[in-house]
C-alpha positions in Angstrom: 0.0 0.0 0.0 1.4 3.4 -1.0 1.8 6.0 1.7 0.4 9.4 0.8 2.2 12.3 2.6 0.2 15.4 3.1 1.6 18.8 2.0 2.4 21.3 4.7 0.4 24.3 3.8 1.6 26.4 6.7 3.4 29.6 6.0 7.0 29.7 7.0 8.9 33.0 7.6 12.5 32.9 6.4 15.0 34.5 8.8 17.1 37.3 7.4 20.6 36.0 6.6 23.3 37.2 8.9 24.8 39.4 6.1 21.5 41.2 5.6 21.3 41.9 9.3 24.8 43.3 9.3 24.1 45.5 6.4 20.9 46.8 8.1 22.8 47.5 11.3 25.5 49.2 9.3 22.9 51.4 7.6 21.5 52.5 11.0 25.0 53.3 12.2 25.8 55.3 9.1 22.6 57.4 9.4 23.4 58.1 13.1 27.0 59.1 12.5 26.0 61.2 9.5 23.7 63.2 11.7 26.6 64.0 14.1 28.9 64.8 11.3 27.0 68.1 10.5 27.3 69.3 14.2 30.1 71.8 15.0 32.3 70.8 17.9 34.1 72.7 20.7 37.2 71.3 22.4 39.1 72.7 25.4 42.2 71.8 27.5 41.7 68.8 29.9 39.9 69.4 33.1 42.4 70.0 35.9 42.9 67.1 38.2 42.7 67.5 42.0 46.1 67.7 43.7 47.3 64.3 45.0 48.4 63.7 48.6 52.1 64.3 48.9 52.2 66.5 45.8 54.1 69.2 47.7 57.2 67.0 48.0 58.7 68.5 44.9 62.3 67.9 46.0 61.7 64.1 45.6 60.4 64.4 42.0 62.4 64.7 38.7 62.0 68.5 38.7 63.7 68.8 42.1 62.0 72.2 42.6 64.0 73.8 39.7 62.7 77.1 38.4 61.5 77.3 34.8 60.0 80.4 33.1 57.3 79.3 30.7 56.8 82.2 28.2 53.1 82.2 27.4 51.3 82.1 25.2 53.2 80.0 22.7 53.3 81.4 19.1 50.7 80.0 16.8 52.4 78.7 13.7 49.6 76.4 12.4 48.9 76.3 8.7 45.2 76.8 9.4 44.8 78.8 12.6 41.1 79.4 11.9 40.0 76.0 13.2 41.1 73.1 15.4 39.8 70.2 13.3 36.8 69.1 11.2 33.8 66.8 11.2 33.6 64.3 8.3 30.7 62.2 7.1 30.9 58.6 5.9 32.0 59.8 2.4 35.1 61.5 3.9 33.6 65.0 3.2 34.4 68.0 5.4 31.0 68.8 7.0 31.6 70.9 10.1 34.3 72.8 12.0 36.0 71.9 15.3 36.9 75.0 17.3 39.2 75.6 20.4 37.6 77.4 23.3 41.1 78.5 24.4 43.7 79.7 21.9 46.2 76.8 21.2 49.2 78.9 22.2 47.8 79.4 25.7 46.5 75.8 25.8 49.9 74.3 25.2 51.8 76.7 27.5 49.4 76.2 30.4 49.5 72.4 30.0 53.3 72.4 30.0 53.4 74.5 33.1 50.9 72.1 34.8 52.9 69.0 33.9 56.1 70.7 35.1 54.4 71.3 38.5 53.4 67.6 38.6 57.0 66.6 37.9 58.3 68.8 40.8 59.4 71.9 38.9 58.5 75.4 39.8 57.1 77.1 36.7 57.2 80.9 36.7 55.2 83.4 34.7 56.4 85.2 31.6 57.1 88.4 33.5 59.5 86.7 35.9 62.9 88.3 36.2 65.4 85.5 35.4 68.4 84.8 37.5 71.8 83.6 36.2 70.7 79.9 36.2 67.0 80.3 35.4 65.7 78.1 32.6 63.5 79.9 30.0 61.1 77.9 27.7 59.5 79.4 24.6 57.3 77.5 22.2 55.2 77.5 19.1 52.2 75.5 18.2 52.9 73.6 14.9 49.7 71.6 14.8 46.4 71.0 16.7 43.9 69.2 14.5 41.2 66.7 15.2 39.2 64.6 12.7 37.3 61.4 12.6 38.3 58.2 10.8 35.2 56.1 9.9 35.2 52.3 10.3 32.3 50.0 9.4 30.7 50.0 12.9 32.7 52.6 14.8 34.9 55.6 14.2 38.1 56.9 15.7 38.8 60.6 16.3 42.4 61.3 15.8 44.2 64.3 17.3 47.5 65.4 15.7 49.4 67.7 18.1 52.8 69.2 17.4 54.9 71.9 19.1 58.4 73.3 18.9 60.3 74.2 22.1 63.3 76.4 22.6 65.1 76.2 26.0 67.6 78.9 27.0 69.4 80.3 30.1 71.5 83.4 30.6 74.5 81.2 31.3 74.5 80.1 27.6 72.2 77.0 27.3 70.3 76.8 24.0 68.4 73.7 22.9 65.5 73.2 20.5 63.2 70.2 19.8 60.0 69.5 18.0 57.4 67.2 19.5 54.6 65.3 17.6 52.0 63.1 19.2 48.7 61.5 18.2 45.8 61.1 20.6 42.8 58.9 19.8 39.4 57.9 21.1 36.9 55.4 19.5 33.2 55.6 19.7 29.9 54.9 17.8 29.5 58.5 16.6 31.6 61.7 16.2 30.2 63.4 19.2 31.7 66.2 21.1 32.7 63.9 23.9 34.7 61.7 21.5 36.5 64.7 20.1 37.3 65.9 23.7 38.6 62.5 24.8 41.0 62.5 21.8 42.1 66.0 22.6 42.7 65.2 26.3 44.7 62.1 25.3 46.9 64.1 22.9 47.4 66.9 25.4 48.6 64.6 28.1 50.9 62.8 25.8 52.4 66.1 24.5 52.9 67.6 28.0 54.5 64.5 29.4 56.9 64.1 26.4 58.0 67.7 26.8 58.7 67.4 30.5 60.6 64.1 30.1 62.8 65.6 27.4 63.4 68.8 29.4 64.4 66.7 32.4 66.8 64.6 30.4 68.4 67.9 29.1 68.6 69.7 32.5 70.0 66.7 34.3 73.2 67.2 32.3 73.5 70.7 33.8 72.8 70.3 37.6 73.6 74.0 38.3 70.7 75.2 36.2 67.3 75.9 37.6 68.4 77.0 41.1 65.8 79.4 42.8 67.3 82.7 41.7 64.4 84.3 39.7 61.9 86.6 41.2 58.2 86.3 40.2 54.9 84.6 41.2 54.4 81.0 40.2 52.7 80.5 36.8 48.9 79.8 37.0 46.8 77.9 34.6 44.2 79.9 32.7 40.6 79.4 33.8 
């Protein structure tokens, strides 16, 4: 006897292939990031951290309480001083401007002075009267530019920071060096917080590199930096 099988007349719903789901998610992400790409962005120096316990023991730190006059603001030698970066959409088109709320020359000088303080130096204001062994640091901003790099699901904001320092003393020291660092932060969209995190990262890297290099230089000349200048200590701009 022949078995007769009945046809299943039920309606089956096919699941979307994984590739289709990925493309759909990608489209949603692109539409989200595109919206952010047309929004101007403001960036500023990192928020000042609270002083740590024992921070007054400068003599035990690399700076050894040496005096440094930081001439502020630094000169602005950027190719495009009118902006601090740009927003870009998924097609790599320039869509909005990134602006600094504090001039980059003041930004870099203030952060150097702050990092010098953390390292145990005694940074002085530009109007300080240098003594025979006082170290004087002058600088110029070569680059401060932030822009997003789009990936399939995320994007990375890259901050390219560069500065040139000249270190002198009345006793005859003269040294120059250019610093370049890249700071990054990755997120789902090019929001202001992502740009700010990249700027903070680049700023800290730049200031630390400057202080490490300055310390290596001054350790060759132990007589420099003795407290012979007369002026108030440098203060960070509000």
